[in-house]
LOMARMI-770592 format. One line per field, with one value per residue (C-alpha): x, y, z; residue number from 1. Coordinates in steps of 0.25 Angstrom, whole numbers. Each point is the difference from the previous one (the first is absolute). Layout:
N
x	c(X  ...)
y	c(Y  ...)
z	c(Z  ...)
i	c(NUM  ...)
//
This chain:
178
x	c(438  -2  -12  -7  3  -5  -13  -2  3  -10  -11  2  0  -13  -7  4  -6  -13  -1  3  -10  -11  3  0  -13  -7  5  -5  -14  -2  4  1  -9  -9  -8  -15  -12  -13  -9  -14  -8  -1  8  -8  1  14  6  -5  -1  13  8  15  5  14  -2  11  2  10  -9  -8  13  4  -14  -13  -12  -10  -14  -2  12  -2  6  4  -3  -2  -15  -5  2  -15  -3  10  11  6  12  -4  2  -12  -1  -9  0  3  -12  0  13  1  -9  -9  -15  -5  -14  -7  -14  -8  11  11  11  2  12  -2  -14  6  -3  13  3  6  7  1  -11  -8  -14  -9  -3  -14  2  1  12  3  3  13  12  13  10  14  9  -12  -6  -13  1  -10  1  -4  -11  -7  -12  9  11  4  6  -2  -14  -2  12  4  13  13  12  11  10  -8  4  11  2  -5  -5  10  -2  -7  9  -11  -8  10  -11  -2  15  3  0  -14  -6  -5)
y	c(8  -15  1  10  -8  -13  7  6  -14  -7  11  -2  -16  2  9  -10  -12  9  4  -14  -6  9  -2  -15  1  9  -10  -12  6  6  -12  -14  0  9  -1  5  1  -5  12  -6  -13  -3  -12  -6  -11  -3  12  9  15  6  -13  3  -7  -1  3  -7  10  -10  -12  5  5  -15  -7  2  4  -11  -2  0  9  11  13  13  11  14  3  8  15  2  -9  4  10  0  -8  -12  -14  -9  -15  -10  -14  -3  -6  2  0  6  -6  -6  2  4  0  0  -5  -9  3  -6  5  -7  0  -4  -5  -9  2  4  -10  9  -7  12  5  11  6  -3  12  6  7  -4  5  -2  -8  8  -5  5  7  -2  5  2  -9  -1  0  -2  2  -13  8  1  8  10  2  12  -9  -4  -2  15  6  -9  -7  3  3  -9  13  3  -14  3  -14  -12  -1  -10  -2  7  4  6  -4  -10  -11  0  2  -8  -2  5  -13  1)
z	c(-252  -2  9  -8  -13  6  5  -14  -6  10  -4  -15  2  8  -10  -11  7  3  -15  -4  9  -4  -15  2  8  -11  -11  7  3  -14  -8  9  12  8  13  -2  9  -4  -1  -2  2  -15  1  12  5  -6  4  12  1  5  -3  -3  -13  -8  -14  -10  -11  -7  -2  -12  -7  0  -1  -6  7  3  3  15  4  10  -6  5  -10  -3  -3  -12  2  -3  12  10  -2  15  -5  10  -4  -1  2  -8  -6  -15  -6  -15  -9  -13  -11  11  -1  13  5  14  2  10  10  -7  -9  -14  -8  -14  3  11  15  7  11  11  11  9  9  -5  -1  -12  -9  1  -13  -15  -9  -15  -8  -3  -6  6  -9  -2  12  9  11  7  16  11  14  8  7  -13  4  8  -9  -10  -12  -14  1  3  -8  -10  -4  6  -9  2  2  13  7  11  5  6  15  5  15  12  12  9  8  5  1  -15  -4  -12  -15  -7  -6  -14)
i	c(1  2  3  4  5  6  7  8  9  10  11  12  13  14  15  16  17  18  19  20  21  22  23  24  25  26  27  28  29  30  31  32  33  34  35  36  37  38  39  40  41  42  43  44  45  46  47  48  49  50  51  52  53  54  55  56  57  58  59  60  61  62  63  64  65  66  67  68  69  70  71  72  73  74  75  76  77  78  79  80  81  82  83  84  85  86  87  88  89  90  91  92  93  94  95  96  97  98  99  100  101  102  103  104  105  106  107  108  109  110  111  112  113  114  115  116  117  118  119  120  121  122  123  124  125  126  127  128  129  130  131  132  133  134  135  136  137  138  139  140  141  142  143  144  145  146  147  148  149  150  151  152  153  154  155  156  157  158  159  160  161  162  163  164  165  166  167  168  169  170  171  172  173  174  175  176  177  178)
//
């Protein structure tokens, strides 16, 4: 009788641990961190196609989004309704006037100084003033990126988190520079 009781107790404890682990894993993934695989080359050369990244989902609950941040977000449903996350760089903040001309991005009539490597855009855009609770995002691979110059501003509510670091491939392991 004691053997059957201890087996039953072990089974319930194991089941409890499994349920707790699944719940904890789901909770962390949905609100703290998430691993993603980069599906496109829109952020070349900064982030390569198929790189694996860790996304910090808490950061923007405690800090403001800044120009140059690399974010992960849900695209507008009229652009992509697959539910996949996209990755781009924050260029324009609420209230900024954004214009793209002569291969340069201008913020409030000043050429944006970008310390990261990117391709120069071969298109013109704007000027457009970014509304409250919205952002203007671009891929670093400016001429091969489906981004704000194509579909407009990104609502703040669509931002899922900040791309924190690359864990694969190992030769590029580390924090993503701004």
